[in-house]
N, C-alpha and C positions, 0 to 999 in steps of 0.2 A: 799587434799587441802581443803580449806574452801569453803563455798557456793559461794564465789565470783569467784572461778575458773571456774564455769559453764558459760563460755562466749563463744562467737562464733568467730571462726577464719575462714579464707577462703582460698581457692585455686581456680585458674581459669584454663580453658581448654588450653592445648598446643598441637600442632600437627606439625610434619614435614610432609608437604603435598606434596606427590610425585604422580602426576597423580591420585589424589583423594584417592588412597590407602595409607593412612598415617599410621605412627606409633607414639605412644606417646613418647615424648622425653623431659622430664620436667627439667627446671632449677629451682630446688627447693630452696625455702627459708623456712626452717623448723620452724614451729610455734606450739603453744599450743592450745588446745581445748580439749584435750586429743585426738585429732586426727586431723592434718591438714598439708597442704602444700600450698604455695601461689605464686602468681605472675608468671604466665606462658604466653608465647608469641608465636605467629605463626612465623615460620621460613621461609617458602617458599610460593609462590603464586600458584594458580591453573593454569594448562595448558590446551590447547585445547584437548589434549589426555585425560585429566582427565574428561572432560565433556562427551566424548565418553564412558569412563568407567562407569560414573554415569548412562548413558542411558542403557548400558548393565545390570548393577546391578538392575536398576528399572524393566527391562523386566523380569529378573530372579525372582525378588521379587514378581511381579504381578502373575506369573504363578506357584510360588512355593507352594501355598496353606498353607504355614506355618503361625501359629498364631503369630502376633507381635504387638507392639504398633504403633499406627498411626503416620505417618509423620516423624519418626525418620530418616530413610535413606534419604528421599527427602529434608530434611532441613539441613542435615549435612554440605554441602558445604556453604550454606548461613550462618549457625552458625559460621563457622570458619572465614569467611570473616568479619562477623559482629563483632566478638570478636576482630579482628585485628583493625577494624576502631574505635570501641567504647572504648576498654580497660576494666579495672575493673569496674564492676557494684556494686553499694552499695544500700542495701535495706533502704527505707525511709517510714515513716508512715505519711499519710496526710488524714484528714477527716476519720480517723479510718480504712483506707485501706492502703495496702502496695504496693509500686512500687519500681523502681530502678532509681538511678541517676548515672552520670559519675563523674569523679574527679573534674569537674568544677562546679558541683551542678546543672547541667541541667538534667531534667527528660528524661530518655531514654525509660523506660517502665512505662506507667502511673499507678498510684495507683488504683488497682482493685482487689487485692488479700486479702484474710483473712489469718492471721498468728497470733499465740499466742506469737511469739517472732521473732526477725529478722532471715531471712533465706538467707544466702549467697550462691553464686554460687560456686560449686566445680566441676571442670572438665566440665564446661559448663552447669551444671544442678543445679536447686534449688528446694527444696520441698515446696509446698504450699497447702492450702486447696482448693480443686476443688469445692466440693458441700457437701451436708449433706444427709445422709441416715438414715432411722429408723431401730433400732435394738431392739430386745427383750432381757432384762436382765435375769439373773438367778432367780430374784424375780418376773419375769413376767411383768416388767414394759417396756413400749415401749418408747425409748428415741432417740432423734436425735444424730447422731455421725458424726464427720467430716470425709470425704473421701479425701485422699491426692493424690497428683500426682507430677510429676517433670516437670518443665518448662525449655525451653531452653533460650538462650540469646536474642531471639526475643520475648519472652513472651508467646510462644506457649506451650501447654501441649503436651509432647511427651512420657511420661510414665504415663498411668492411669490404668494399670493393670499389673499383674505379671504372667508370663508364665512358666510353669513347664512341661517338657516332651510334649511340643507342645499344652498344654491345659491351658486355663485361670483359675487361682486359684480364686474362689469366696471370696469376703471380704478381699482380700490380702492387700488392701490399707486403711483398716479401723482398727484403733488400739485402745486398751483399754486405759483408762485414765492414768494408771501407766507407759505407754510407751511414751517416748518423740521422736516423729518423726523427730525432728530437729537434733537429733544425727545421723540420717541416711544420710551419705554424701558419695559422690563418691571420692575414692582415689585409685590410681593404677588401674583404670578401673573397680572397683567393689564397691558395696554399701551393707552394712549389712541390712537385712530386716527381720522383724518378720512376721511369717506365722502361721496360725491356723492349728493345727492337732487335730481335735475334739475340746475339751475344753482346750487343752494344747497349750502353746506358744513355738514355735520352731524358731530358727534363722538360716538363711543361707545367701548367697550373690547373688546379681543380677548384670548383666552387664548394659550398658547404653541403652539397648533396653528392659529392664525389664525381661530378661530371667534369670532363676535360673542357676547359674554357679557352686556354691558350695552348695550342698544339705542341706536342713534344718534339720540337726541332732544335732544342738547345743542348749544349754540352754542359752547361751549369746554369742554375737558377737560384737566386736568393729570394728571401721573403720581401713582400712589398712593405713600404713605409712611406707615409704621406703621398700615396698614389704612384710611387715609382719603385722600380726594382732593378738591380744590377744583374745582367745575364751575360753568358758567353754563347755565341751563336755557332751552330755546327756548320761552319763553312770552311773553305780552304785556308783561311788566314786566322780563324778563331776570333772573329770580331767581338770586341767587348763593348757593351752598350748599356744604356739605361732605357727601360721601356715603361709605358703606362699600363693600366689595367686592361686595355684592349689589345695589348701586344705590340703597339706601335713604338718604333724607335724614336725616342726624344732627342738623344744625342749619343754619339759614339765616344769611347774613351781611348786615348792614344796608347799604342803599344810600344812607344819609343824606348822605354826602359825595361820592358819585358815582364819583370817579376813584380806585379802589383797585387795587393789585396784590397778589398773594397768594403767600406762601411756604408750602411744605408742612411737615408736622409733622416735628420732629426733637427727640429727647429729651423728647417729650411736649408740646412747645410749637410754636406757629407764629406767624409775624410777619404782621400786617396793616399794609400800608404805604400811606401817603397818596401819591397819584399826584404830588403836588407836595411834594418833600422840603423845600422852603424854608418850607412852612407848618408851624406848630407844633401839636402836640397830637393828631395824627391817625394816628400810627404807634405800634403797641403789640403785645404778645404775648398770645395767647390759649391756653387749655388745650383738651383734647379735648371739653370740654362747651361750648366757645364763650365761656367766661368770660374777661374781661380780667384778666391776672395781673401784667403789667409795663407800666406806662404812666408816662412822665415827659415831659410836654409840653415842658419847658424843655431837654430833652436829646436825645430820640430822634426824629430826623428821618427817617432811612433805616436799614434793619435787614437783617442777614443771619440765618442760622439758627444755632441752638445746636449746637455739636459740642465734645465734651470739656469740657462745662460752661461754655463761653464763646460769645458771639455778637458779631459785629462790628456797629457802629453808627456813624452819622455825625452830626456837628453842624455847623450852618452850611450854606451853599449856594454854588453857583458856585465862584469861586476861593477862597472862604473855607471850603469844605467839607473837613472832616478826619474821619478814621476812627480808631476805637479799639475796645475790647472791654469788654463788661459780663458779669457773672455772672448767675445765675438770680434773684438778689434785686434786680437792677437796679443793683448797685454797679459803678462804673467800676474795672476791674482794670488795663487798659492805656489810658492817656490818648489822646484823639483827636489824633494827630500825623501820620497818614499820608494820602496822597492817595486811597488806596483800600485795602481790606483784605478778604481772603476768610477762609474758615473754617479752624479748626485740624484737623490730622490728624497722628497720630504725633508730637504735641508741637510741630509747626511750622505756621506760617501764612504764605501769600504776602501781601506788602504792597507798595504802590507808593510809591517814594521818588524824587523828582526825575525822574519819567517813566521809571524803570526798576523792575522787580520783583525783590525779594529775599525772604528768609524770616526771620521772627523766632521766638523761643521764647515760652513762656508768661509770661515776665517783660517782654517787649517788647524784649529784646536781639536785635540783628541777628546771625544766625549764618551766613547765606549772603548775601554782599554783593549789593546791587541791580545787576543786569547783564543782565536778560532783558527782552524786549519784551512777553512775556506769561509768566505762571507760574501753575501750577495746584496745588491742594492735593495732598498725597501720597496715593497709592493703594497700600497695602501699603508696599513699600520704595522705590518710585520716584515721582518727580513729573515731569510733562510741562512742558517749557519751550519757548519759541520765540525765535528771533532773526530779525529782519527785515533783508534785504539789498536794496539798491536798485541797479537797473541804470542806469548813467549814460547809456546810449545811448537807451533809450526810457522811462526813469523809472518802470519797472514794479517794484513791490516783490514780492519772493518771501519767503515765510515758511518758515523751516527749523525742523523740530521735533526735539527731542531729549529724553533722560531723564537726570535726575541722582539720586544717592542723597542721604542726609541730610547728607553732608559737602560736597555740592556737586560731587562728582566725576561726570563724564559716564559713564553706563553705555551710552548710545547717543548718539553725537555728532550734533548737528543736521544733518538731511539733508532734501533736497527731492525 
């Protein structure tokens, strides 16, 4: 996809809470980010027996001697109840700090975090900059680098270190500039994480307590979606594969054309995309067995993910590239007429028309006029949009973020 597809989509924490020992039970609405699921709800309330269970778990925790992140167990019940009461939280920027609002535009977590881009909650956790540490570069320069951590729905830092084999890994939450920490999201109970192995970067997966679950023996790891994730294994040939949440290889992906990008599963399908969208015949959809199910060489050059039964696709390249939508049979539902197009959510999809973003419905009719410099798919009842303002003095652009409802009305006016 084009650079505009690097947008953020979100999912929230859901739990069937049975005497505190809950199990995840998601009502998924599949969306695109190249990794996401959204809109989860609590199903049951806590019981008195659950509080007794929490007490026993805390006693076991105190005397276990195991290394873990602070406050995770003790705030779990509060998090779940908080999520039920507050609903989806949306990141907002105010006075150059980030916080979170609810769907009514009321501030729930006051702006106090630093972020280089919006960070949504995924399964109850969102990544933010905690503080800065100094590190020495290979050129012997001492530079400040951000240290990241995950906050819960109450705004508390609950993961500020990574634990492997019972020991804290030093510098595990400090990433080099080429790594985007905001791509590290929790899905299916796991989050991809980059860890240092000497001067080498290795990838593995952690759980919601910061413990390494899938060992860091990967050269690349993507977020899980529908129980599967695309990875590249650190071996002599750079094997590309799809794994399950236990780290087992489900199937391998052919390297025959070399330059592939991968989209995660949504509605049972995933897009395999040729690294050169101008080439014909190398972009297609596969099922969870790795079988090709939609392939139209004359049509499908670049692809998005399926959501609400439709997926965006592009035809042509360069200035001639246009985007439209197909259904799961490969039939064109909305003709390729847009400069870019993202996935559908709540019946609407962002599209780029004459260098401005607006929203269309499932018939292709524009329902919110193009007026934004960026526009994101709806999450629940709101969609994140941005307006870019230029400073005539020093020519520095500032991006102001806001939220609209399905009528285009601002619930949170763009702010910086």
